[in-house]
N, C-alpha and C positions, 0 to 999 in steps of 0.2 A: 688340400689341407688350409686348416687357420692358421695363425700366427704360432700358435703352440704346436702345431703338429697334428692336431687332433680333427681328421676329417667329420667328423658329425656335428663338430661346434659350427660350420659355417652354414649349415641348412636350417636352424632352427628359426621358425616363423615368429613375426612379432605382432603382436595384437595389443590395442589399445582401446579404452572404452571410456565415456566420461556423461554425466550428468548433470543438467544444468536445470536447475526450479528458480522460478521468480513468482513474486505475489504482485497481485494487483489490488492497491488499495480503493476501499469501496469510495472513500472521500479521500481526496489528495490532502496531504499533509500543508500545502501552500494556503489551502481555503481555511483552516484555524488560524492562520498569522493575519487573515484577513477580516475575521471577524470584529465588528465594532465592540468597543467596550464600555459604551455608555457616555453619561457626563456632557459638560455643556457642547463640547466639540462634535458630537453626535446626536445633537437633539433630544437627548435622553433615551437613546435607543441603544439595545443590546442586543446582538446576533449571538445565535446558538445552534447547535446541532442537536436535535432528540432524537434518541435512540430508544428503541423498543425492540429487545430481543425475541425472535419468533415468531413476529408480527410484521405485518407491511401495511404502510400508510397508502390510503385511498388514492391522496395527492399525486403521487409520484410512483406507486408501486415497490418500494425499497424501505428498508427496516430503519432507515435514518431521513430526516428531513430537517431542513434548513427554515429556523424561524426567528423572528425578530419580537423582542420584549420592549415595553415601555417601562422606562425607570419612575417610580412612584416622585413626585415633585416635593 
C-alpha cells in the first residue's frame, strides 16, 4: 500500500519524453560582423554576402557567396 493506503497507486509507471530541435546556420552570424565596410581603413573595399533563392552559385555550390566590392573614388 502507498502512503494513503491505496495499493494501486504505488505501481503506476512513469514515462517521460522530450524533443530537441536545433538549426545550423548556412552562414555563421559571426561572418557578418567581420565584413569590411569600406572607407579609407579598408582600402575602399566592401564585403557582402550575395544570396539567390532557389539557385546555386557554381563557385561554391551554395545559394550564397561572399563577394568584395570596390567603392567608387
